[in-house]
Structures are given as C-alpha cells and as structure tokens.
N, C-alpha and C positions, 0 to 999 in steps of 0.2 A: 504494501500501497504505500503510495508515495504522498508524504504530505500527511497531518492529521486535521488540516482545515478541512471541511465540510461536514453537511446537516443531511438529514432525511429531505428529501425534496418536494414527495407527493407520496399520500399514501391512496394506493390506487382501487384495487375492489378485492372482493372476495366472494367467493364461491363456493359449494360445496353441495352433496345430493345429502340429504336431514332428513333426521326422522324423530318423531316430536319426543319431547322431554329429553332425547338422544342427540343433543345439538351438534350438528355438524355444520360448520362456520367457515367462510373463506375471507381471507382477505390479502391482497398484495402491495409490497411495498417497493419503489422504487428509490435508489438515494444515490447519492455520488458526492465520492471524496476524490476532489478535485487537485491531482498533481499541482505541488509545488517548483517552482523555478529551482534549478540543481544550486547553485549558489545561495538560496533561501531555506531550505529543505531543513538546516541543520536549527535554523530560529522557527519553522513550523513546528518541530518537535516539541519545543514549550508550550504552556498552556496556553491553550487558544480558545476562544467561545466560538462555540459550533455559529453559523451564520449561513440564513437558505438562498440559494443562488436557483430560482426554478427554470431559469432560460438557458442553463446549460445542458438539461437532459430532457430529453421531450418524448412521452410516451406516446407514440403516434398509433397503437392498436393496441388493444383489449379483448379477447375473446375468450367465452367460459360454454364450454357446450359438457352438458351431462346428459348421458345418456341411460334411461332406466328402464332395464327389459326384466322383466319379471320379478321385480323389488331388487336385483342386482344393479346398482349404479356405478358408472363407468365414467370417471371426470377428466377432461383436460384444459387445462386453463394455461392459455398464449398469450403472451405478453411481447410485442416486440416496440425497444427504446433506440432511441439515437444521441448518440453523446453529441453535442452543437459546439463543446469547445475545441479550441485547436490541440489541444492539450489530452493526452490519456487522462482515466479517471475511475476510481473504480465503484462500479454501479451494483447494485444490490437488489436484488430480487427477493421478497418474502411473499408465502402465502400461508396462510393461516386453514387446516384440514382438521375434521374430526379424528379425535383421538381412537376411535375404533376404525377410521382407516387404514387401509394399508398402501404408504407410494408404490408403484410399479413401475413407474419411469421417471427420468427426467433429462433433459437433453438441454443445451446453450447451441444457438447456432452463431459463430462471430466469422463475418469476412470470410462467410464462405465453406468455413470447416465446422463441423458439428462435432460437440464432446458428448458425451452420452455417459451417465451415472452405470454405474456395475455391482448387483447385490451381490455380496459375500459375506460368509459366515462371520458373524461382529470378532469374535477373538483372534481369527486370524486376519483380517482386517484394520484390530488394530495394533497387532503384533507387526505386519506388513506396515505399517505406517508410524511406529513406534514415535518416530522423533514427531511428528505433525501433532499427536496426540499428547506429548509431553510438554510441548511448547504452546498448549492451550489453544493452537490456533482450527481446532475441531470443535469447541466447546458453543459456538453458536448457531451452528447449524440447526439444530434441531430444538426446540424450547417449548416450556408449557405456555398456553396463550388460553387464560380463562379457565373455566371449570370444566368444557366439553372438547376444549383444541388441541391442539397443538402446532407449534409455527414451523415452517421449513425455509431456510433461508441461505442464500449462497450469494457470493461476490466473484466480480470478476472484473480484470485492468481492460477497460476498451481504449482502443486507441482515439484521436480526436476527429471526428467526423465521420464516425464508423458505425454502424449498428449491429444490434444485438438481439436474438431472437429466444424465450424462456420458455419453454414447456415442461410443465409437470402434468404428471397421470396418477390419477390415483384410483381404489375401488372400495366398494363397500356393501355390505348388505342392509337395507332398510329395514329397522326394526316398527312394526308397528305399535304402536301406544295408544292407549285410550280411545282406540277407533280408526285412527287415520294414519298415513306418511306423512311426511315434511319435506321438501326442499326450500332449504333458505340461500339464499345470495347477499353475503354484506358488500354492499356498494358506496364507496369512500374514495370518489375519484381526485378530489381537493383541487382539480383542475380538469380543464376541457381535453375531450380525447378523440380525437379525427376519427376514429373506427372503434368504437364502442358496443359490443354487442353480447347477450346472454341468451343462448340460444336451449332449450330442454325440450327432449324427447321421453313421452314413456309409453312404451310397449307393454300391455298388458291383456293377454289372450284370454285371462279369464273375464273382462271385462272391466270396462272402470266406469264406478257406480256414482263419483261425483268429482270436479278438480276445483279448487277455488283459488285464486289469487290477488296478492294487495301487496302493498309497499306501503312503508312509514312514509315515503318522502312523495308519493303520488300527488299532485295536484292535479286539478281538473284540466291542463292542459298538457299534462303527461299521460292522463289516463288511458286516451286513445291510442298512445304507443305501444301498450301491453296487447300484442297479437295474442289471440288463446283460440285453437281449434280443437276441438274434441268431437271424437267421434266413437262408437261403441268400444273400440279394443285399442286406440291413438289418443295421447292428449299431444299437440306441439303447443309451447310458451315460448314466445321471443320479445325481446327489449332491446331494440337499438335506436335512442336518439340520438339525430344529428347534434353537430358543434352547436349551431343556434337554439335549437329547442332544450339544450343542457346549461343553457345559462342562465346565472341566478337574474340579470337583470340586462338592459338592451346595452351593449359599447362595454361590460365589464366582463371578466375574467372567472369571477365566482360561478360555482355548479350547483344548479338546483339535485344532482344527484348526492344523496348523501343518506344513507339509511337501510333498510333491510328489504329484499325482494323475496316474498316468500311463495312456494306453492304447498298446497296440500291436496292431498287426494285419499281415495280409497277405492276396492274394487270390487265387485258382485261375488255375493256369495250364496248362490243358488242351492249349493248339492251341497246334503252334509257330509260327504264323504272330502272334501275340497278338493285343490286343483293339484295334478301332475301333468308337471311340464318333463319334456324326455327329449333332449336334443343333442346329438352324436356321440352316444353313446353313454350318457349320464343323465340322471333323472332330478328333479328337486318339487318335493310335495309340500304343500301348504295348505295346512290344515286351521281352520278357526269358523266351524259352522255357525249359523245363521241359528236364532230364534232360542237357544237352549237356557231354562230358567236355573238361577241363580242357585248354586249350595250354601243352605244355612255354615256359619263362619264360627268360630269359638277362637276368641282372640285375647292373650293375655299381654297388655301393654306394661314395660320392664322398663320405666324411665330413671336417668341418672340424675340424683339432683346431689352431686359431690359439689365441694366448693367451686372446683374450676367452672362450674355450669353457673354461678353464680352471673347477676345483672340479666343482659340482653339474653344470653343463652335461654336461660330458664321461663323467661318471660315468655319468647316464643316459642320455647315447648309447650308451658300453658296455652297460650291460645291457640296454636293446631291440636290440640290434644280436647281443647270444646269445639271447636270444628268437626273432628272426627268420630266423636261421640256423638253429635246432631244427623252424622250420616249414617251409625247403625242401623241396619235394620231390624224392626221386632222379633224375628226368627234367628237373631245374633245373640251368641253370650259374650260375654265380656267380664275382663277383670283389671283392676290397675295394681301396680306393683311398684314402690319408689324405692329407692339404695341412694345410700351413700357408706358408711363403715356398715351400718346398720340398714337391715329389711324390714318394710312395713308394708304390708296388703290392705288395700281398700276393705277387702270381705277375705274370708277363708276360704271362697271357693268361687265359680262364674254364677255371673249374676245375667238373668235373661235383658234383653236392652231394650223393656219398657220405657215411657215417657217418665213414670218415677224414679225409676232405677236412675235413666238418664241423669233426670234433674239432680239426686241426691250424688251423682257420681260427679258431676261439673263442680259441683261446691267444693268436693275433695280436691281436686285438680286445682282450683285459685288457692286451696293452702298450700300446695307443694313449696318447699323453700329449699333451696340450697343451705349443704352444711360441711360435711365431714370427707370421708376418704371415697375410694371406689372398689366396693366388692363385686363385682361382674361375676363371680362364680355361683356364691351364694344365691345371688338375685336372679338367674335364669335358673338353676335349679328349684328355685322356689317358684316359678313359674310352672316349667315342665312337671313338677310334684301336683301340685293345683289341677293342672289337664288331667294329668294319670288315673289321680283320686276320682274327680267328676267324670270322667269314663268308666271306670272301676263302680262307679254308683250309681251310672246309668241316668245320669243326672243331666244328660248333654245329648241331643237328638244323632239316634244312630247314623243316620248320611248325614254328615256334616264334616268339616274341613278345621282340623285344630293347627292354630299357627301362635306362635310368639314373638311378639314385636321389640326388637331392643334399641333402647338408644340410649349412647351414652358418648361422651367427649374427650375420655383418656385413658389412659393406662390400669389394667388392672392392680392395686396397689395395698391392698387387704386382704385378710382371710389367704385364700390361692392365689398367686399371684405372677404362676408362671404360667403361660399365655397355652405350652402345648399341655399341659396338664388339665387346666379347663377345658380346651378343645374334646381332651379324652373323656373329661368328666359327662360335658353335656352331651358328647357323642352315643356314652353309654345309657346316659339316662332316658335322651329321646328316643333310639334306638329305632329308628325309623318310623316312627307313627307320628311326627306332625313337623313341620316346617318352622325355621326359625329365621327371620329378617333381622337383619344386623344395620343400622342406621349410626353412622359415625358422623359425629358435629363436631367439624373446624378441623383446627391443621394439625393440631396435636394427639389426633386419636390414633392407636397403632391402626389403621386402614385393613391391612395386609392378616393381622389376626382375624380380624372381624370377618373379612372375605371367605377366608378358608373354613373358620367356625359352619358361617351360614351354609355355603357351599356343601358342607358334611351332612348338613340338615337340613335337606331338599328347600332351602331357601336362595338368597342371594343378599349381597350386601349395596348399601348405597351412600355416597359419601353424603353431606348436609354442610355445605358451606355457610362458614359467618358470614355475616350481610340482612340487608333489610328486607329481604327475600325469604328470609330461613324458614318461616312459616310456611309459606306457600310452597317451598321443598316438600316440607314435612308433608303437607296435606298433597302435593301431588302423589309422593309415591304412595300414601295409603288410599288413595283413590285407584291404581294401578291393579292391589290386593284386596280390593276391595269388595269385590266380585266374583268370587271362583265359579266356574262353570263345571269344569270334572275334576276330578283328581286321577291319580293313578292310570294315565293317556300311554296308551302302546301300539301303537302302529307297526304292522306287520309286514314282510313283504314275503315272494319266496324266496326261500333260502340257497334254489338250485339257478335264480334269477339275478341276483344282485350281490354285489360285494363290496366293501371298503363303506359299509353304511355309517354314516354320521348316528348321533343319538339319537334312538328311537324311542325312550322311554323319561315320560316327562310326570313330574309329582303333579304337576296343575296346571288347567289351561283358566287364566282370567281372561275377563268380558276385555273386548278392547286390544287383546293379544292378538298372537298368531305362534302357531307351533310351527319349525321349518326341519325339513330332512330330505337330505340328498343323499345319493351314492351312484356305485357304477354299475353298469349293465353287464353280464357277462356274456349275452350276446343279444344279440335284437330282436329276440322270434318274443313277440308280447302276448302272443296268444296263453302264454300261462303267467302274465302277470297279473296275478288278485293282490288288491289291497283291502288290509281289514285294519280298523282302527276300534279299541275298547277302550271304553274307561267307564268311570263310578259318577252319576249324575245326581240329581235331589233325588227321584222317586223311583230310581230302577236304574239298571246299569246301561251304557251305551253300548251300542255293536252296530259297525255299518262296514259293509264291504263292496269291492264295485272293481272293473276290466278299469286299468289304465290301456291309454291309447296316444299315439302321438301325436305331435301338432305341427303340420304342413305350413311352418314359416311364409314361405312364397306366396302359398294361397292367401293367408290371412294377411299378409301386407306385400298387395300387388307391386304397388308402386314404392318400394322402398331397395334401395339398396343394402341390403343385409350386412352388416359388417362384423356384428357381434356373435358369431355363432356359436363360439365355445363358450358362452357366458354362465350354460349349467355346469361345465368343469370347473372352471372360475370359482364358481359361487360353492359348488362342493368343498372343492381345495379352502378358500378363506374360514367356510365354514368347518370343516375339520382343525384346520390350525386354530383357529378360536377355542374349541374343546379341549385339544390335546394339550395347549397352554394351560388353559384352569385344569386341567388333570395333574399337570406336572407341579401344581402348587400342592393339590387337596389329595392325594395318592398316595398309596403305601409307596417306600423308597425305590423297591424296583418298575414299578408303575410311572413312576415319576422320571426315571430315567430314560425309561422307553418312550414314554409319550414327549420329552425335550428333543431327543432323537429323529423321532418321527417328524416331529412338528418342523424340524430345520431342515430336514431334508426336502421336505414340501415346498417350504419357506425359499429356497435356493433354485428348485424345480420351475415354481412359478414366479420367481421375481418380486416377492414378496418381501419388504421392508418389515419383518417383526423383531421382538425383544429379544430374539437370534439372530439378527441379520443386521447388517450396515449397508448402506449405500455411499459408494466412493465417489466422489466426484471430481474427477482431474480436471483442471483446469489450464489453461494455455500459458506458455513462458511468457513470463515478463522481461523489460528490458536487464532485470539482474539474476535471469535464469530463470530454471524448472521453479513453477508455483507452488506451495504446497497444495496437497490433495486435502478436500472435505470429508467427513463421515458423518450422514445422518445416520441417527439411531431411531429406533421406534422407544419413544418412555415408558417407564411400566406408572405402574399407578403410582407405588411407593415413590419412583422418583419425579415424579409429580407434586406428589404431596410434599416430596422435601423441596422442589423449586419454590413451591406456592407460601413456604416457610420462609424461605429467605425473602421471596419478593413481599409479603406481609412485615416484612422488619424482623421475623423471630428467629429462634436461634439459629444459625447454622450449621446446616450437618451436625445435628446434636447426636452422639453416640448414648443409646440407651444399654446401660447393663442391668440385664435383671437377675435378683438377686434369688429368686424362685424358692424363696425361704418364707414361712407363713409368719408377716412381719403387721401386727394392730397397727394403725396408724391414730391420728391426732387424738379424734375423741375416743379412746376405746374404755376400758377398766381401768382402776387405779393404779394398776400395777402392772399396765400396758408397756410396752419399750419399742419404739421408731428405732432402727438402726441402719445408718445412711453412710454408707463408704465410697467414698466418690475420688478415685485416684488418676481416672485417667480423662477424665470427663471435657467436653467442652462447655462451658457454662454461660449462661445468659446473664451478664449483669449490666443495670441502669441505675442511674439518679435522677431521678427528676421531683418535680414537686417543693417540699420544706425542708430541705431538700431529704428525699427519701433515697434511701438504695435497698435496692433487691437483686438477690442471688437466687436464681434460679435453678432449680434442677430436676431436669425433665425428667430423668429415670426413675424420680420417685413421685413425680406430678408433684411438687413440693417445693416451699420456696423459704428462704431464711431474709430477714430484713430488718433496717434498722436507722434510723435519722442521725443526719449530723447535723448540728448546731451552732453557730461561735456569731462571735460579732461583725457586721457588715465590713465588707470590703477586704476579709480573710481567703486567700488562695491557698488552696489544697491539691496536693498534689493525688492523683487520681491512679496513672497508669506510667510503667519507668521500669525501662526493659533495657538495661545498659547493652545487652548483646546486640539488639537490632538496630537500639539507637533511636525508640520510640521512646517519647514523652508526651504526657497530656496532665495539664494543668488547669484548674476550672475556680474561677471568683465566686463569694455570694456580694450577693444585696440585701437590702432590705425592705421594707415597707416603705412609702411617704413620707410617713408620721405615724404616731404611735396611737394605734387603733383604739377604740371605747375599754375593751378590755385590759388594755395594759400588753399585751403580749406581740411583739414585734416577729412578724413572720419572715425568713430569708430562702433566697432562691437564690439558682445559679444563673447568673446572666453573661458570663463572658468563660470561654475556653481556650487556650493555645494549646496546640497540637504542634508537635516539631518530629520529625524523622531527619536526624541528623547523618545517617546514608546516604538517603537517596537527594540530601539536601533540599526539603519542604519543608517550610513554615507558614502554619495559617492560625489566623484570630477571629474565632467566630465572636459574633456578639447578639445582643438582642438588635441592634441597629442592622450591624451588615455583616460581610463577610470578605476577608483581604488574605488574599493568595503570595506567597513569596516563595519565588525558585527563581534558580540563577540569577539572580540580581534581579529580576523582574516583579514586577506587584501585579495583581488582575484583584482588581476592588468588584465585590456582586452587592447585589442588596434584595432584601428577603423579599420584595414585592417584585424580583427575576423569576423569569423559569428559567433555569437555564442549564445544558449538559458543558462540561470541560472536560478535557479529556487528554494525558498528558503521560512521557512517556515512564514517571514515577506515582503520580498521584489521578484518578478521574473523582471527579465533582458532580455530584446529581444533586437539583436544587430543585424543589418542587415550591412553587410559589407561597409563601407565608405559611409553610407548615412544615419541611422539613429537608437538612442538609446531608445526602448520604457522601462519606469519605473513606474511598476505597484506596488502599496503599499498596504500591505494587508488590505482589508475593506474600502479602502481610494481611493484616488485622485490616477490618472494617469497623468504622463510626456511623452511626446515626445519631444525629443534631435536632431536636422536633422545638420548635417556636409553638411556644403559649402565649396566644397575644391576650391583653386586657383590655378593657373598655378606655380608653386613653383619660376619662375623666373621672376613674376610680378615684375614690377618697384617699383609699390608702396602696391598695395593689400595686404590680408594675407588670411588664411584661417578664416572661422568663424563657430559661433554656432545659428540655432536658438531654441526655447523655446516656446511650445505647449504645456496647459494645456485639460485633459479632465477627463469627472465626478469630474467639478470642486461644484455640487450638495452637494459631500459627505463631504465637510468642514463645517466647525461650523462656524455659525452667526457671530462669533469674527473672521475672519479670514479677514486681512490685508495685506499691503505693495504695493506696484508700480503696482501691476496687482491684487493681491489679495482682493482689494477693490472694485474690481469690479463684483465678482465671483456670488452675492447675487443680481444682476441689478442695474440699475441705471433709473431713470426718466430723462425725457427730452423733450424740444417741437424746433421744428424750423420752422419759419417765414419769412418774408421779404427776399421774393428771389432777389438777383439782380446781374447783371453782374459781374464777379469778374476781374483781373487784366490777367486771361487768359480765349478766350471765351468759352472754353466746360468747364470750372470751374468754376461757379457762385459763388458766396457768397451767406451767408445768415447769421441769427443771431439765436444764440442758448440758451434757456434760460436753465439754468440746475444746480442745488446744489443754489440755489438763485440767481445766476449770470448771466450778459448778455453777449453772448461771441461772435465775428467774428469767422464765422466757413467759410471752402471751402470745397464744392464738388469734389473729386477727388479720385483717387486710391491708394493704397496700394499693396505691393504683396504677395502673399501666396505661401508658396512653396511647401505645404505638398504634394499638387499632383503632382508637377514639381520642384523638388528640383534644377536644373540648372536653369529655365527661371522662373517658378513661373507662378501664374495666378492673374492678377489684379483682385482685392476687392473692389468695391465702395464704398465709408466711405465720414463721416462728418469729415476731418482735423481740429484738434485744434492747433492751432499754440502756439510759445511760451514756449515749453517744456509740454504740456498737461495743461499749466496755467485755472484754472476756473473746467477743470472736475477733477483734482487730491483734495485729501483733502489733504489740504498745499500747499509746493512748492516743484518739484522735486528732491532739495539738501537734503527734509526731510528726504529722505529713504536712504541715504549714509550711509555707514558703515564701520567698520574697519578692517573687515577681513572676507573670503569667511564664515565659519560658525559662523560669532559675528550676536548679534541681535543690532536692532536701540536700 
C-alpha cells in the first residue's frame, strides 16, 4: 500500500438472497488509498487525518444478480470501478453476505488479466502463506458485520486511469420461517452510479403463492421503477434507476437510493406429501403440509436472574415473557422457573394456560429481580423433573409436546460449573423425551456450550443480542416454536433407490417452517421411488405416501436458458456440509472426526468456503514485487462472538479457565467459600465515574471494585510497563463548587499516554486530544469524528463519545467522554478509561491498574448481613490479608455511556487498601507524563 493518506470514498450496495429472521444482507464498499509521491512517502507514514476525495474513484457499474431455484439461492455481485487518478492507488472491495452462506467464487479482472480465488484446506492454506498470516495482512478479509452478516473485503493496487472488475459469488439455502422466504438487498450508493441494477429471478416448480416487494427508500417517483412480473412458477423483479432518477435533487450529486430493498414470497402447498425435485441424479424433498392442526405444548420457561442480568436485560426479559404468556393457547401447559444461585419455581408443577392462571403468572413475572450467581445445571434439571413428574402423574395431554426454554446471559458459576458435566447431566435426565431450546443473551454467554446442549436434546440455540430490540428477538424466537404441528417426523425413501441421504428424521415440525431432505439417486429408474412420511399429530398419527416424478425444466420454463441445472446437487452438498459441521460439535469423538473429514472433502470438492476451508486470493504484483495474498476464512459462531466482544468494547479475547469444581458463589450459606485463582488471565480493567475501578474476571462472571478518592488536581499512575515503554497517568478534577451535602465528587478529566519505544505521546482531556509523534502535533476535538492511522498508533474517534487508542503490537485503550449539562451547578464533564488486550503487556507491568493485568488470587467466605439488606458483607483473603468487603454494584459505561450498566462486584473499602500493592497515595506522580 503506497502511503496512508486515503479514505473510503463511497458505500455502494448490498445484496443477498435472504430469509425471514435469518437475515442475509449485502453491502459493497469501494475505497481508495492514494499513492503518495516517492519523496513524500516517509512523511505520509506519520499520522494523517483521513479525508475523502470522491473524484478519484468512479464506480460506474453495480449489478446484483440473484437466482433462486427451489429455495436454493445463487447470488453474483459484480462491480466495475475506474481509478481516475494519474497515479496508482489501493482500491477496496467489500461485500456483506449472510453468515450461513458459502462463498463459492471470487475473481478480479485488471487490465485484461483475471485473478481467481482458490478454495483450499484451511490449515494448509495458513501454512502455505504463513508469512502473510503472521504479518497480519490476512486479518481483514472476512469480518463480523452485524448479527447475521459477515463482511468479505479485498484490496488491490490499480494503476492510474485503469479499470477493475470485482465478482463475488455465494450460495445458500433459503430457510422458511414464519411462513415466508425473504430476499433483502441493502442499497447505499452514497453517489450516483451510471449502470445500477438489481435483478432477482425466482423459479419455484411448486408454484408461487405470492410475492411482495418494498423498499425503505421508495418514493412515489421511484416506485414505478420496480418491475415485478409473477407467473404461476416464476417471479422476475428488477430495479434499475437512471442517474437522473437516482438524484436527490435537480443538479445535485446526492442519491435517493439509501436503504433496504426487500422481496418476500412463499410457495403453494397443495399436497400433504410435499414437493420433490429430481434433477441430474439428485433429489430434494420439501415438506411443509398445509392445514395441520397445532399440537398442544407443555413449556417450562427457565429464566436466569443472576446479577449480570441486571438493568435493561432483566427488564426486556420480563417484557418479553409478558407478551409470550399472552400468546399461550388455552390447551397449553406452562411453568416458570427463575434461578441465580438458588432455584425458585412459580408452582411445583405445570399449569394449564387459562386466563386466570396467565394473569397470576404475569404478576409473578413482574416481580422477578436480578440477584446472585448462575446455577444452570440445577435450574434445567428442575424443569426436566417437573415435566417428567407431570407426565408420570398423567397431568399433561397424552398427545402433546414437552419443551424447555432456557434463557441465560452468562457462564455457569455455581453448583456444577463444568459445561461438559452439565451437558451430560441434562442429556441423561431428558433421555430424548423432550426438547431443550437455549437462548444466550449478550456477548458474554458461552454460546458453544448452549448450542451443543440444545442439539443434544432435540432443540436449537439462538443468540439474543443486547439492544433495544432484545424483547422483539425473544418474542420472535418464541413465535417460531410456539405452534408445533408434528413430532417425530420420519421421511422414508427406498433403500435401493437413494444413498448419501441428508438427515431424514426430525423431532418437530413447527408452523411456518419447512423440512428439507436431499440425496443422491443410485439410478434414474423412478418406477420404484416411493416416498413415505410418518409423524405424530394432534389427534392421530400422520402418514402419507406417494410416487416421486421428475420435473421437465425445459417444458416448465421454455423461454429460459437454464444455466443452474446442478442446483439439486449443490443444495444437497450445502445441506450435507451444514449437518456434518453440526455433528462435528455434538457427536461422539469418533463421529466428530469422521464428520469433520467428510465435511472438509465436500467443501473442497464443491469449492465452498466453510469453517474448514479458506479462499486464497492472489493479487497482482506491485512496483515493489509480489503482493501478499489474502486468505478468506468462514467465521465460526465462537469467532463471531469474540469479534463482537471486541467491537463493543468488551474484553478482548478473554481466556476462560474452568475450575470445574463446585464453588458456592456470593450469596450462599454462611460457610460458603468462593475460590477464584487467575494466573494467566486477560482481565478487563476500567476506571470511570467518581472514580470507580472495576476489575472484571470473566471466567468467574465476577468482578472486584474500589474507589479512588483524593483532592482535585492529583495525578495517579495507572499503568507503567518499563519493558515495553508504556505509561498511562490520569489527573482528577473536582466539582465546580461544594454541593449542599458537603461531599465533593472527583473524576478523571485528563489522561497522558506514552509509548517511549514507539515515540508516541497522547494527551486526552475533556476538551480535546493531542497526538505527538516524530516532532509533529495533531490535535482533535471531541466534536470531530475521525480515524487516524500511523505506523505505530491508530486512533478512532467517535464524535462526543469515545476514543480508541491502538498501539502497534500492543495494548488497546478506550476512553469514554461523559458530557454533563454545561449549566449544571456542580458537576463537570469527565472521562472513563478502559483497557483491552492487556495480555500483550509484559509481566513487569504495574500501576494502580497495571498490577492487576496478570491476575489476582482471592477467597471470599463468611457471608453475613451488611448495613444495607441487599448488600451483604463478607471476608476476603487476598495478598495475605483479611479484608471486610461488601457485595455491591458499580456502573460500566461501555455499552451505555449515559446511564451505564450495573456490574455486580466485591467492593473493597478505603481506596482499595489491602488489594493494592501499598497505598493508593504511592501511585501519585507530579506530572502527566512523569513516572513514580
């Protein structure tokens, strides 16, 4: 990359074939890094504020071509751009695609030369390009983008006045949810595009029942430009505005095209057997019979009320439960269990969902309060035992479906805390007689643990993302599973006619969903291809059978040049790989290895980028010789979760150490003892508020906290790492004047950050940010929104909110700005300080915060009533001392800078005396960039 000056020039388009609630979105970004003249390249490497120069890169063509054939979607995104500058520059191509899609092809055409990505085994690809991986140059190719998406990006150096064409192809099986499929195309050009078109063709031999198209940006003028042609078995939708039609106003360069273009559809379902497609030696069977009566359900809601559920999480959970209870049918039975370290049930058995019982349950739900630890094992087993007991006592309808819905936001840390043992206990107790659905709330939950446990017990797991719509997410999940139609569904095909069959036994069929089975035909003699489906319905067993027949695509679509003739084979491969990957997580050890090996072979054979493969993109040579290849990986759910933790400002790559011993937590019996030993942890430390220090211990879902009080103007050394040359000091400030209660609050208002080895110095105050490097000064205001990138430090400034400081090959700091009403009679603006990637600091790091970066050992015992009833006292043994500590809360402002979120913690009194090395006054320094 020649020079660091440059910015993203435009956010172009996004497209993806999409299904309801399984969001498949797309977006493309083209950006340019402008080559600096040779004599100024050295200066360009110093910190430069990015500035847009939209005239240098013109994207003159954007095409989204999505073809859906019997639910299998094949999407091709093509973008053509011109480097209008006279010198070469780096041009970036970015596309968002659904996390369930597999990339199958990527190519670049530059000056008549085509560069094609190659799918290889992930481990071999990494070894082959070990240098690229170790240098970090491959890290940006695939990243998390929102809840359901991942972003593919690649950059290439383009000569002046030259063209480049990017083409990305991916495939996916659309899932039917809540009675429809959905295709969503995100359109954000940010500039006018000469040739802009979105084309979607839907081929459904089963017959299309309806197609609905809308967009968030469609005005009365743009609405007629959406062309929709729907026949019995085909739908064609296109949108291709001219440049003049794209303009926001006459003569201006702004565009109206900014939002989501959405297509929803469903197919006819006249036959109870379903629809069977046979093409080129492979078949696919879609089963979702119409007009089946719902089967009554018996559902136990198991709700986490531990301390980490405090605040908005608990409020949203209560709100969702109230709505869900209203939606229960009168022939359903339900139970409510809430848990922290204790397990409490609303009633001892399930209750029929009458209006009277529901009203009583709603009152109970409104009183659920967050409190202590997380005892998942005993809570789930309580629910299982309740269902088993009621079955034995014949309190539940014989033809009904039993299920447990578990909602939790954290790691098990009370009672049985070994995830493997919990999974074993639950699996043994359930014995295949009921379904377990697990909802993981937030970024800190161990989703892999929940995912495996649910799949072991006829259920599935779903992540619930923290946000204003969390209540709707909970309601949406419940709606998906609220109306079972069949249980124990078995789809059978002649043994001598098919092989390599995907999963053909399903625990349930829910209203609005669809079962899909695919396989390979042994021969093309279909005279003996008898299909049978068995299941358990509401009043009687379900049984249907019929003879499969081939579909003559040429006769059905005589005017089409059919180019997607192998869709059944690729659909079969896609579905098989997905199921093998699931088996590789939850099966027996030998099954896991076998499933992984098969999934890898198929991924390579069909050129799918899966968690086992990588796409290697070789780039054209530059002036300096061969450019480094990029490697595109498929992210696992665990990798997505980890990336989201970092993106949201939470602990970066926390290491979870499971003690796997029964360890009663905070609010246990008087003799209970909590033992937490952390020797090699990455800890999440912060100082914020008045000023509050929080030491988060993610593996125990616990935290320690203390306050630092001194007179205004005092400067404390927070971090000092002699080996790396990193120093962080902070100065406190007091209220404007003494409040009526006589208590003066103090806050941090200024930080000094030094990296002596890299020659970087930052001064961050509530007014501005100053960056010194190589004798140069860059000054920013909090009212700016900026991104600065240099060889030794990167800065990301979010306007009036936060500053992220990333030091090369080292730690990352986040500084939050808390703005106070300027006419407030007492309080002032202040800053909060948070540390990420603390494991990158050396063992010699120290300071008020630094001393905790490599762990702390402590024990808590002798729990007893405190001065405040909800804040008990206890005895803590730490660093050879015996301390009186109090269970309380401190506010963490990373997720909500205005209100913060309560973090349960053990509070150490007297300015942290006993937990600190020495006294708090030992960390006072006499200059913002001075050492102790």
